[in-house]
VOPAGU-2260 file (C-alpha; in pm, 1 decimal, decimal comma):
REM VOPAGU-2260
SITE   aa  ch    i         X         Y         Z
SITE  MET   A    0   -5154,1    1587,1    1420,4
SITE  LYS   A    1   -5024,8    1359,4    1145,5
SITE  LYS   A    2   -4879,0    1024,9    1245,0
SITE  VAL   A    3   -4512,7     959,9    1162,7
SITE  TYR   A    4   -4341,3     620,3    1189,4
SITE  VAL   A    5   -3965,0     574,9    1217,8
SITE  ALA   A    6   -3801,1     231,2    1250,4
SITE  MET   A    7   -3469,6     216,7    1435,8
SITE  GLY   A    8   -3225,7     -22,3    1597,7
SITE  THR   A    9   -3022,1     248,3    1774,4
SITE  ASP   A   10   -2779,1      12,2    1942,4
SITE  ILE   A   11   -2562,1     322,6    1952,7
SITE  LEU   A   12   -2750,3     653,4    1924,6
SITE  HIS   A   13   -2562,0     902,3    1705,4
SITE  HIS   A   14   -2624,2    1231,6    1521,5
SITE  GLY   A   15   -2755,0    1049,0    1213,8
SITE  HIS   A   16   -3046,8     919,4    1422,3
SITE  ILE   A   17   -3110,2    1267,6    1562,3
SITE  ASN   A   18   -3119,5    1408,6    1207,2
SITE  ILE   A   19   -3388,7    1156,0    1114,5
SITE  ILE   A   20   -3593,8    1231,1    1426,4
SITE  GLU   A   21   -3568,2    1607,4    1370,4
SITE  THR   A   22   -3697,5    1563,5    1014,9
SITE  ALA   A   23   -3978,1    1335,1    1133,2
SITE  ARG   A   24   -4079,2    1583,4    1404,0
SITE  SER   A   25   -4157,0    1846,6    1140,8
SITE  PHE   A   26   -4424,8    1619,0     989,1
SITE  GLY   A   27   -4616,3    1517,4    1301,4
SITE  GLU   A   28   -4616,3    1298,7    1612,3
SITE  ILE   A   29   -4342,6    1038,3    1605,3
SITE  THR   A   30   -4381,1     671,4    1684,0
SITE  ILE   A   31   -4047,5     489,9    1692,5
SITE  GLY   A   32   -4058,5     124,0    1589,0
SITE  LEU   A   33   -3763,4       5,3    1796,9
SITE  MET   A   34   -3618,7    -325,4    1679,0
SITE  THR   A   35   -3627,2    -590,5    1949,6
SITE  ASP   A   36   -3316,1    -770,9    2066,5
SITE  LYS   A   37   -3420,3   -1074,9    1862,6
SITE  ALA   A   38   -3474,6    -866,2    1550,3
SITE  LEU   A   39   -3134,4    -697,9    1583,2
SITE  ALA   A   40   -2954,4   -1025,2    1654,4
SITE  ASN   A   41   -3102,8   -1184,3    1342,3
SITE  TYR   A   42   -3056,5    -879,1    1119,9
SITE  LYS   A   43   -2720,1    -737,2    1221,4
SITE  HIS   A   44   -2549,4    -835,0    1544,7
SITE  LEU   A   45   -2599,5    -909,1    1911,1
SITE  PRO   A   46   -2713,3    -574,9    2056,1
SITE  LEU   A   47   -2482,7    -398,9    2299,9
SITE  LEU   A   48   -2781,2    -266,1    2496,6
SITE  SER   A   49   -3104,6    -449,2    2573,8
SITE  TYR   A   50   -3437,4    -343,6    2423,7
SITE  GLU   A   51   -3547,6    -184,6    2751,4
SITE  GLN   A   52   -3223,1      13,0    2779,4
SITE  ARG   A   53   -3251,2     135,8    2419,9
SITE  LYS   A   54   -3619,9     218,2    2468,4
SITE  LYS   A   55   -3543,9     432,8    2771,7
SITE  ILE   A   56   -3289,8     633,3    2570,3
SITE  ILE   A   57   -3520,8     686,7    2271,6
SITE  GLU   A   58   -3819,6     781,0    2489,6
SITE  ASN   A   59   -3617,2    1074,9    2620,6
SITE  VAL   A   60   -3532,5    1215,3    2277,2
SITE  LYS   A   61   -3722,5    1534,8    2199,1
SITE  GLY   A   62   -4017,6    1480,7    1965,7
SITE  VAL   A   63   -4063,5    1107,9    2029,7
SITE  VAL   A   64   -4422,3    1049,1    2146,0
SITE  LYS   A   65   -4430,7     671,1    2155,7
SITE  VAL   A   66   -4192,0     373,1    2128,1
SITE  VAL   A   67   -4325,1      34,4    2013,3
SITE  PRO   A   68   -4137,7    -290,7    1948,4
SITE  GLN   A   69   -4063,2    -391,6    1588,9
SITE  ASP   A   70   -4012,3    -767,4    1598,0
SITE  THR   A   71   -3858,6    -807,9    1251,3
SITE  LEU   A   72   -3677,7    -602,5     991,9
SITE  ASP   A   73   -4007,4    -601,3     801,0
SITE  TYR   A   74   -4240,6    -311,1     884,5
SITE  THR   A   75   -4569,1    -474,4     779,4
SITE  ALA   A   76   -4723,8    -563,6    1117,6
SITE  ASN   A   77   -4660,4    -222,9    1275,0
SITE  LEU   A   78   -4763,3     -21,1     968,6
SITE  ARG   A   79   -5095,6    -204,3     935,5
SITE  LYS   A   80   -5165,5    -144,4    1303,6
SITE  ILE   A   81   -5063,1     223,6    1318,1
SITE  LYS   A   82   -5143,6     331,4     958,8
SITE  PRO   A   83   -4906,6     631,1     969,8
SITE  ASP   A   84   -4934,4     926,3     734,9
SITE  TYR   A   85   -4558,4     925,3     688,9
SITE  VAL   A   86   -4266,8     682,6     719,8
SITE  VAL   A   87   -3928,9     852,8     756,1
SITE  HIS   A   88   -3604,4     677,8     660,5
SITE  GLY   A   89   -3267,8     792,7     527,5
SITE  THR   A   90   -3186,3     753,5     158,1
SITE  ASP   A   91   -2948,4     462,8     231,7
SITE  TRP   A   92   -3229,3     205,7     197,8
SITE  ARG   A   93   -3283,2     284,8    -170,3
SITE  THR   A   94   -3007,1      36,3    -248,0
SITE  GLY   A   95   -2863,7    -269,1     -77,7
SITE  ILE   A   96   -3034,6    -527,3     141,3
SITE  GLN   A   97   -3317,9    -293,9     252,7
SITE  LYS   A   98   -3428,4    -209,0    -101,6
SITE  GLU   A   99   -3699,4    -479,4     -99,4
SITE  ILE   A  100   -3822,3    -365,6     242,4
SITE  ARG   A  101   -3857,2      -9,3     112,1
SITE  ALA   A  102   -4066,3    -136,9    -179,1
SITE  ARG   A  103   -4300,2    -321,4      59,2
SITE  VAL   A  104   -4335,9      -8,6     276,1
SITE  ILE   A  105   -4432,9     200,6     -28,1
SITE  GLU   A  106   -4687,7     -62,4    -133,7
SITE  LEU   A  107   -4844,4     -64,7     212,6
SITE  LEU   A  108   -4855,8     314,4     246,4
SITE  ASN   A  109   -5035,1     338,0     -88,2
SITE  GLU   A  110   -5327,3     144,5      64,7
SITE  TRP   A  111   -5422,2     444,2     283,6
SITE  GLY   A  112   -5245,5     730,3     106,2
SITE  GLY   A  113   -4935,9     745,9     323,5
SITE  LYS   A  114   -4602,8     879,3     201,6
SITE  ILE   A  115   -4232,2     811,1     248,1
SITE  ILE   A  116   -4005,4    1097,1     357,8
SITE  GLU   A  117   -3637,2    1035,5     281,9
SITE  PRO   A  118   -3390,9    1287,7     427,3
SITE  GLU   A  119   -3037,9    1257,7     292,6
SITE  TYR   A  120   -2844,8     981,2     465,1
SITE  THR   A  121   -2588,8    1115,0     714,4
SITE  GLN   A  122   -2254,7    1011,7     568,9
SITE  ASP   A  123   -1960,3     859,1     754,9
SITE  VAL   A  124   -2159,8     738,8    1056,9
SITE  SER   A  125   -2370,3     432,6    1136,4
SITE  SER   A  126   -2424,2     203,2    1433,1
SITE  THR   A  127   -2262,4     -81,9    1239,6
SITE  MET   A  128   -1954,8     128,0    1166,1
SITE  LEU   A  129   -1923,6     235,7    1529,5
SITE  ILE   A  130   -1963,7    -121,7    1653,9
SITE  ASN   A  131   -1701,7    -242,3    1405,9
SITE  GLN   A  132   -1467,6      23,6    1540,8
SITE  LEU   A  133   -1534,4     -98,9    1895,2
SITE  ASN   A  134   -1471,9    -458,3    1787,7
SITE  SER   A  135   -1140,4    -357,7    1631,1
SITE  ILE   A  136   -1027,1    -250,5    1978,0
SITE  GLY   A  137   -1105,7    -597,0    2111,2
SITE  THR   A  138   -1311,9    -736,4    2396,7
SITE  THR   A  139   -1274,3    -872,9    2748,4
SITE  PRO   A  140   -1311,8   -1233,4    2871,8
SITE  GLU   A  141   -1627,9   -1140,1    3063,2
SITE  LEU   A  142   -1799,9    -979,0    2763,8
SITE  ARG   A  143   -1703,8   -1261,4    2527,3
SITE  LEU   A  144   -1805,3   -1533,5    2773,4
SITE  ARG   A  145   -2167,8   -1424,6    2808,0
SITE  LYS   A  146   -2238,2   -1380,3    2434,3
SITE  LEU   A  147   -2319,5   -1742,1    2352,5
SITE  ARG   A  148   -2604,8   -1774,4    2600,9
SITE  LYS   A  149   -2748,5   -1443,9    2477,6
SITE  LEU   A  150   -2731,2   -1557,0    2115,8
SITE  ILE   A  151   -2903,4   -1887,8    2191,4
SITE  GLY   A  152   -3179,1   -1696,6    2367,3
SITE  LEU   A  153   -3230,7   -1451,2    2081,1
SITE  LYS   A  154   -3168,1   -1636,7    1754,8
SITE  SER   A  155   -3365,8   -1915,5    1592,8
SITE  ILE   A  156   -3033,9   -2090,1    1526,3
SITE  VAL   A  157   -2678,0   -1997,6    1623,2
SITE  ARG   A  158   -2423,7   -2056,2    1345,4
SITE  VAL   A  159   -2071,4   -2164,6    1451,9
SITE  LEU   A  160   -1767,1   -2236,2    1232,2
SITE  GLU   A  161   -1442,7   -2419,1    1308,2
SITE  VAL   A  162   -1124,0   -2218,6    1359,9
SITE  HIS   A  163    -771,8   -2338,6    1433,1
SITE  ASN   A  164    -560,0   -2022,7    1441,9
SITE  GLY   A  165    -583,0   -1644,5    1443,8
SITE  LEU   A  166    -624,3   -1621,0    1065,4
SITE  THR   A  167    -925,1   -1854,5    1054,4
SITE  GLY   A  168   -1060,4   -1662,1    1352,5
SITE  ARG   A  169   -1048,0   -1345,5    1140,9
SITE  ILE   A  170   -1251,0   -1520,2     870,5
SITE  VAL   A  171   -1528,5   -1602,2    1115,8
SITE  GLU   A  172   -1504,7   -1251,6    1259,0
SITE  THR   A  173   -1538,7   -1065,9     928,3
SITE  VAL   A  174   -1711,5   -1273,1     656,8
SITE  LYS   A  175   -2071,4   -1162,9     591,8
SITE  VAL   A  176   -2332,6   -1231,8     324,2
SITE  ALA   A  177   -2617,5    -989,0     250,6
SITE  GLU   A  178   -2926,3   -1177,0     132,7
SITE  ASP   A  179   -3305,6   -1167,3     166,8
SITE  GLY   A  180   -3292,6    -837,6     354,0
SITE  ASN   A  181   -3060,4    -973,2     621,1
SITE  ILE   A  182   -2689,7    -974,5     693,3
SITE  ARG   A  183   -2585,4   -1334,6     752,7
SITE  GLU   A  184   -2266,8   -1408,4     943,4
SITE  PHE   A  185   -2117,6   -1663,8    1181,1
SITE  ASP   A  186   -2212,4   -1612,9    1543,3
SITE  GLY   A  187   -1924,5   -1797,4    1703,1
SITE  MET   A  188   -1616,6   -2017,6    1671,3
SITE  TRP   A  189   -1549,3   -2384,9    1737,6
SITE  VAL   A  190   -1203,3   -2508,1    1836,7
SITE  SER   A  191   -1205,0   -2873,5    1735,9
SITE  SER   A  192    -957,1   -3123,8    1873,8
SITE  LEU   A  193    -943,2   -3278,0    1523,9
SITE  THR   A  194    -845,6   -2958,8    1340,9
SITE  ASP   A  195    -628,4   -2831,9    1625,9
SITE  SER   A  196    -432,1   -3158,1    1615,0
SITE  THR   A  197    -424,0   -3187,4    1235,1
SITE  SER   A  198    -302,2   -2829,2    1187,7
SITE  ARG   A  199      -2,3   -2924,7    1406,4
SITE  GLY   A  200      62,2   -3243,0    1208,1
SITE  LYS   A  201     -53,6   -3462,9    1496,7
SITE  PRO   A  202    -316,7   -3742,9    1505,0
SITE  ASP   A  203    -649,2   -3679,1    1676,5
SITE  ILE   A  204    -583,6   -3902,8    1978,2
SITE  GLU   A  205    -563,9   -3641,5    2256,1
SITE  LEU   A  206    -190,6   -3618,0    2189,3
SITE  VAL   A  207    -202,7   -3237,0    2192,4
SITE  ASP   A  208    -234,5   -3145,9    2559,0
SITE  LEU   A  209    -454,8   -2878,0    2713,1
SITE  THR   A  210    -166,8   -2632,6    2756,9
SITE  SER   A  211     -93,0   -2643,3    2382,2
SITE  ARG   A  212    -459,3   -2607,9    2295,6
SITE  LEU   A  213    -489,3   -2306,2    2524,0
SITE  HIS   A  214    -213,4   -2147,0    2317,0
SITE  THR   A  215    -438,8   -2188,5    2010,6
SITE  ILE   A  216    -722,8   -2015,7    2196,4
SITE  ASP   A  217    -491,5   -1730,3    2292,1
SITE  GLN   A  218    -398,4   -1675,5    1925,0
SITE  ILE   A  219    -763,4   -1676,5    1822,3
SITE  PHE   A  220    -871,5   -1441,7    2101,1
SITE  ASP   A  221    -603,0   -1191,6    2000,4
SITE  ALA   A  222    -772,8   -1153,3    1660,9
SITE  THR   A  223   -1145,6   -1186,9    1739,8
SITE  THR   A  224   -1435,8   -1078,9    1959,7
SITE  LYS   A  225   -1694,3   -1352,6    1894,8
SITE  PRO   A  226   -1775,6   -1631,3    2143,7
SITE  LEU   A  227   -1583,3   -1958,1    2131,1
SITE  MET   A  228   -1690,7   -2316,9    2197,1
SITE  PHE   A  229   -1417,5   -2564,4    2294,4
SITE  ASP   A  230   -1399,5   -2931,7    2202,5
SITE  GLY   A  231   -1303,0   -3094,6    2532,2
SITE  ASP   A  232   -1300,0   -3454,0    2397,4
SITE  THR   A  233   -1399,6   -3679,4    2691,4
SITE  GLY   A  234   -1308,0   -3417,6    2951,3
SITE  GLY   A  235   -1055,0   -3662,4    3098,1
SITE  LEU   A  236   -1067,5   -3760,9    3462,4
SITE  ILE   A  237   -1333,3   -3587,8    3669,7
SITE  GLU   A  238   -1060,4   -3443,7    3893,1
SITE  HIS   A  239    -892,6   -3293,3    3585,9
SITE  PHE   A  240   -1212,3   -3171,2    3420,5
SITE  VAL   A  241   -1294,5   -2929,4    3703,2
SITE  TYR   A  242    -965,6   -2749,0    3640,5
SITE  THR   A  243   -1030,5   -2743,6    3266,2
SITE  VAL   A  244   -1363,3   -2571,6    3334,7
SITE  LYS   A  245   -1203,5   -2312,0    3562,4
SITE  THR   A  246    -929,7   -2238,6    3307,6
SITE  LEU   A  247   -1159,9   -2206,9    3007,0
SITE  GLU   A  248   -1406,8   -1988,4    3196,7
SITE  ARG   A  249   -1129,4   -1758,5    3318,3
SITE  LEU   A  250   -1005,9   -1711,3    2960,6
SITE  GLY   A  251   -1352,9   -1615,6    2835,8
SITE  VAL   A  252   -1443,3   -1937,1    2650,6
SITE  SER   A  253   -1822,8   -1961,5    2636,6
SITE  ALA   A  254   -1870,8   -2339,0    2636,9
SITE  VAL   A  255   -1697,1   -2674,4    2654,0
SITE  ILE   A  256   -1841,9   -2981,1    2483,2
SITE  ILE   A  257   -1746,4   -3319,3    2625,7
SITE  GLU   A  258   -1838,3   -3659,2    2480,3
SITE  ASP   A  259   -1959,4   -3957,6    2681,6
SITE  LYS   A  260   -1675,4   -4194,3    2591,8
SITE  ILE   A  261   -1382,8   -4334,4    2786,0
SITE  GLY   A  262   -1051,6   -4494,0    2699,5
SITE  PRO   A  263    -806,5   -4407,9    2421,0
SITE  LYS   A  264    -934,6   -4124,6    2200,0
SITE  ARG   A  265   -1058,2   -4223,8    1855,7
SITE  ASN   A  266   -1246,5   -3981,1    1633,8
SITE  SER   A  267   -1620,1   -4045,5    1650,0
SITE  LEU   A  268   -1658,9   -4048,9    1271,3
SITE  TYR   A  269   -1476,7   -4382,4    1263,6
SITE  GLY   A  270   -1791,7   -4515,9    1427,7
SITE  THR   A  271   -1779,6   -4888,1    1506,2
SITE  ASP   A  272   -1487,9   -4942,5    1264,6
SITE  VAL   A  273   -1254,6   -4886,4    1559,5
SITE  ARG   A  274   -1298,1   -4984,5    1921,1
SITE  GLN   A  275   -1471,6   -4708,8    2117,2
SITE  LYS   A  276   -1628,0   -4742,8    2460,4
SITE  GLN   A  277   -1911,2   -4530,9    2593,5
SITE  ASP   A  278   -1899,8   -4407,6    2951,0
SITE  SER   A  279   -2170,7   -4511,8    3195,0
SITE  ILE   A  280   -2456,1   -4267,3    3243,2
SITE  LYS   A  281   -2375,8   -4248,2    3614,5
SITE  ASN   A  282   -2005,7   -4164,6    3571,3
SITE  PHE   A  283   -2057,3   -3911,3    3292,0
SITE  SER   A  284   -2332,4   -3743,3    3492,3
SITE  ARG   A  285   -2089,2   -3711,8    3783,1
SITE  LYS   A  286   -1841,1   -3542,7    3549,7
SITE  ILE   A  287   -2101,7   -3290,1    3434,3
SITE  SER   A  288   -2207,4   -3214,7    3791,8
SITE  ALA   A  289   -1848,3   -3168,4    3906,5
SITE  GLY   A  290   -1782,8   -2928,0    3620,5
SITE  LYS   A  291   -2093,2   -2723,0    3698,3
SITE  LYS   A  292   -1990,8   -2692,7    4062,3
SITE  ALA   A  293   -1645,4   -2573,2    3957,1
SITE  GLN   A  294   -1753,8   -2282,9    3737,3
SITE  VAL   A  295   -1778,4   -1933,1    3880,5
SITE  THR   A  296   -2028,4   -1758,1    3652,1
SITE  GLU   A  297   -2371,2   -1858,4    3526,5
SITE  ASP   A  298   -2264,0   -1772,3    3171,3
SITE  PHE   A  299   -2024,0   -2061,8    3107,6
SITE  MET   A  300   -2186,4   -2365,3    2944,8
SITE  ILE   A  301   -2105,8   -2736,2    2977,9
SITE  ILE   A  302   -2254,1   -2924,1    2684,0
SITE  ALA   A  303   -2294,4   -3301,6    2689,3
SITE  ARG   A  304   -2222,5   -3482,1    2362,9
SITE  ILE   A  305   -2408,8   -3811,0    2317,5
SITE  GLU   A  306   -2235,9   -4086,3    2118,4
SITE  SER   A  307   -2514,1   -4346,5    2129,1
SITE  LEU   A  308   -2608,8   -4313,1    1761,0
SITE  ILE   A  309   -2244,4   -4327,1    1652,7
SITE  LEU   A  310   -2189,8   -4646,2    1851,8
SITE  LYS   A  311   -2518,2   -4805,7    1735,7
SITE  LYS   A  312   -2668,0   -4808,1    2086,7
SITE  GLY   A  313   -3003,0   -4690,2    1955,0
SITE  MET   A  314   -3244,1   -4400,9    1998,6
SITE  LYS   A  315   -3375,9   -4518,8    2335,2
SITE  ASP   A  316   -3027,3   -4507,3    2486,6
SITE  ALA   A  317   -2959,9   -4162,8    2335,5
SITE  ILE   A  318   -3279,3   -4013,9    2483,1
SITE  ALA   A  319   -3218,4   -4177,2    2821,9
SITE  ARG   A  320   -2873,1   -4022,0    2830,7
SITE  ALA   A  321   -3007,8   -3680,8    2728,9
SITE  LYS   A  322   -3253,3   -3687,7    3020,5
SITE  ALA   A  323   -2983,7   -3797,7    3267,0
SITE  TYR   A  324   -2728,4   -3539,6    3150,4
SITE  ILE   A  325   -2983,5   -3258,8    3174,2
SITE  LYS   A  326   -3065,7   -3371,6    3526,9
SITE  ALA   A  327   -2691,9   -3366,1    3608,3
SITE  GLY   A  328   -2675,1   -2998,4    3503,4
SITE  ALA   A  329   -2579,7   -2998,8    3133,6
SITE  ASP   A  330   -2653,7   -2659,9    2976,8
SITE  ALA   A  331   -2716,6   -2813,3    2634,1
SITE  ILE   A  332   -2711,5   -3147,4    2455,5
SITE  MET   A  333   -2510,4   -3223,7    2142,5
SITE  ILE   A  334   -2631,2   -3523,5    1941,8
SITE  HIS   A  335   -2382,1   -3683,1    1704,4
SITE  SER   A  336   -2430,5   -3899,9    1395,5
SITE  LYS   A  337   -2206,3   -4027,6    1114,9
SITE  GLU   A  338   -2492,1   -4114,7     879,0
SITE  LYS   A  339   -2510,1   -3931,9     545,4
SITE  ASP   A  340   -2888,3   -3921,1     566,4
SITE  PRO   A  341   -3017,5   -3671,7     827,0
SITE  ALA   A  342   -3314,0   -3896,2     909,8
SITE  GLU   A  343   -3146,1   -4033,9    1222,9
SITE  ILE   A  344   -3082,5   -3685,2    1359,9
SITE  VAL   A  345   -3435,3   -3572,0    1273,8
SITE  SER   A  346   -3575,9   -3874,2    1459,1
SITE  PHE   A  347   -3371,2   -3786,2    1766,8
SITE  CYS   A  348   -3484,0   -3422,7    1750,6
SITE  ARG   A  349   -3848,0   -3525,3    1746,0
SITE  GLU   A  350   -3803,3   -3754,9    2043,5
SITE  TYR   A  351   -3599,5   -3489,9    2223,1
SITE  LYS   A  352   -3884,6   -3237,8    2186,9
SITE  LYS   A  353   -4092,2   -3460,8    2413,9
SITE  ILE   A  354   -3854,3   -3399,4    2707,0
SITE  LYS   A  355   -4027,6   -3140,1    2925,6
SITE  ASN   A  356   -3717,1   -2983,0    3080,9
SITE  ARG   A  357   -3506,5   -3005,8    2766,2
SITE  MET   A  358   -3208,0   -2776,7    2719,0
SITE  PRO   A  359   -3078,1   -2622,5    2391,4
SITE  LEU   A  360   -2982,3   -2876,1    2124,9
SITE  VAL   A  361   -2657,7   -2872,8    1923,6
SITE  ALA   A  362   -2604,8   -3047,1    1587,7
SITE  VAL   A  363   -2288,8   -3102,1    1381,5
SITE  PRO   A  364   -2392,1   -3182,8    1020,6
SITE  THR   A  365   -2050,3   -3295,4     897,8
SITE  THR   A  366   -2174,4   -3614,7     730,9
SITE  TYR   A  367   -2545,5   -3534,7     689,3
SITE  SER   A  368   -2456,5   -3210,8     513,4
SITE  THR   A  369   -2763,8   -3184,9     290,2
SITE  ILE   A  370   -2984,4   -3059,8     571,8
SITE  THR   A  371   -3026,3   -2681,9     594,2
SITE  GLU   A  372   -3015,1   -2454,8     896,3
SITE  ASN   A  373   -3385,3   -2375,8     857,1
SITE  GLU   A  374   -3467,7   -2747,0     855,7
SITE  LEU   A  375   -3256,4   -2805,6    1166,0
SITE  SER   A  376   -3418,0   -2509,1    1339,7
SITE  LYS   A  377   -3767,3   -2640,0    1264,4
SITE  GLU   A  378   -3668,4   -2969,7    1425,9
SITE  GLY   A  379   -3562,5   -2787,7    1742,2
SITE  VAL   A  380   -3186,1   -2747,6    1691,4
SITE  ASN   A  381   -3053,4   -2428,2    1852,5
SITE  VAL   A  382   -2684,9   -2438,7    1752,3
SITE  VAL   A  383   -2527,0   -2572,8    1433,5
SITE  ILE   A  384   -2150,7   -2631,0    1426,5
SITE  TYR   A  385   -1958,3   -2659,5    1100,9
SITE  ALA   A  386   -1683,7   -2850,8    1271,6
SITE  ASN   A  387   -1385,7   -2881,6    1035,0
SITE  HIS   A  388   -1458,3   -2706,2     707,4
SITE  LEU   A  389   -1195,7   -2431,1     705,3
SITE  LEU   A  390    -910,4   -2677,1     754,6
SITE  ARG   A  391   -1057,3   -2928,2     509,2
SITE  SER   A  392   -1096,5   -2659,9     241,5
SITE  ALA   A  393    -751,2   -2511,0     298,1
SITE  TYR   A  394    -561,1   -2837,4     260,2
SITE  PRO   A  395    -654,1   -2924,4    -102,7
SITE  SER   A  396    -589,2   -2564,7    -210,8
SITE  MET   A  397    -242,2   -2565,4     -56,6
SITE  VAL   A  398    -158,8   -2904,7    -209,7
SITE  LYS   A  399    -268,3   -2777,8    -552,2
SITE  VAL   A  400     -44,9   -2469,5    -527,7
SITE  ALA   A  401     250,8   -2679,3    -413,2
SITE  GLU   A  402     206,7   -2917,5    -707,3
SITE  ILE   A  403     176,7   -2628,1    -956,5
SITE  ILE   A  404     503,4   -2476,3    -832,5
SITE  LEU   A  405     680,8   -2812,3    -859,4
SITE  LYS   A  406     542,8   -2875,8   -1207,2
SITE  ASN   A  407     630,3   -2533,6   -1351,1
SITE  GLN   A  408     945,1   -2471,5   -1146,2
SITE  ARG   A  409     817,9   -2121,7   -1072,1
SITE  CYS   A  410     522,3   -1963,2    -889,5
SITE  TYR   A  411     365,7   -1759,9   -1173,7
SITE  GLU   A  412     102,0   -2023,8   -1259,8
SITE  ALA   A  413       1,0   -2052,1    -894,5
SITE  GLU   A  414     -90,4   -1683,3    -861,4
SITE  GLU   A  415    -450,4   -1732,6    -975,1
SITE  TYR   A  416    -507,1   -1955,3    -670,7
SITE  CYS   A  417    -357,7   -1705,2    -423,9
SITE  ILE   A  418    -471,4   -1373,4    -284,3
SITE  SER   A  419    -239,2   -1084,3    -366,9
SITE  VAL   A  420      51,4    -986,8    -145,2
SITE  ASN   A  421    -120,8    -652,8     -76,2
SITE  GLU   A  422    -434,9    -834,0      36,1
SITE  ILE   A  423    -240,3   -1056,3     272,7
SITE  LEU   A  424     -56,8    -753,5     412,2
SITE  ASN   A  425    -387,6    -577,7     479,8
SITE  LEU   A  426    -578,0    -885,2     597,8
SITE  ILE   A  427    -495,7    -822,3     963,1
SITE  PRO   A  428    -554,1    -468,8    1101,3
SITE  GLY   A  429    -250,9    -277,2    1225,3
SITE  GLY   A  430      -1,7    -388,6     961,8
SITE  LYS   A  431      67,7     -39,4     830,1
């Protein structure tokens, strides 16, 4: 029998997949290269079903002889090992982000005389389309809550962007870039106390209370399905923080980040220009432990934010705090810096790698913005948060439009800076 190779993700098995398998069956014995959870998470989205669950389904499809893991979108490793006579794939990969992958497959098959079989792509159905339809229905707190931990476990780096209302939530939910054979998108949302306060016209001094900030979360959750990380400032009194944890977890928030400072809130990026006091290791560790005891599920994350570099306490203090906070139960460590050069953060990362029981590491490259995600990942960073960029980009655009209208005493000249009325009407599903 001839050997036939078919690569699939099959997060949702549909008749398009069956059509491919039926075609492949007519050419020989089928080996399915089933994309692993990590491969799917990096290529498309967090899989709805685990690899083992998907494997069990595919193994029971008529004609499938063997199922092997495919660890990347690229076929090379599996094709060199199996050396199939045929690779079967729908015609959809002739264009778009998989075009380069197809070319590599053809080049490999030519080495041993293999061929590509391309049945006509089944129109109007795909796993991505079906998942998008499911997402349009919405999600539940339980499903949303557990996504962040899964993403951290599967992706080399988890990409999170600031949101401050339902509209910015929709941007994070929907914006995608196809490049280098992958679909790149944001994995989650960050509700910053700075942008939440600023969008209300209030200073970032913990003036906006938790009840008001929960209203922001409610607006965002109405329009999205992705996991959300919450900026909890200092966490407040220990007795109050335990209730914050319970509330956020119940709503479906995936993580709260609290900083090891006490006293009146001042934004960390002021650094030592304003008076800021760091909490003691002992007291902040107690706060972390109390929060962990208060949560109900194992999915919710309490992330400890270290301010030692901001406050010029030095690398030794930062590492000592990281060790203590991990011991107290922190699910991840966020290291903060206001330097424009990423060298300070890189130095911390390299010292942090020496900690044997280290937890995931979070970075916020607001000031040291030249560093790339790949560079951060290589240094051991697991989550990157772009903490205030949607609000910061929106403000100058709105000021410009306001000035143009004032200058021209009409809105015609401002149109080139605005999306059309039809676009705004159709921006949110359900308007028609």
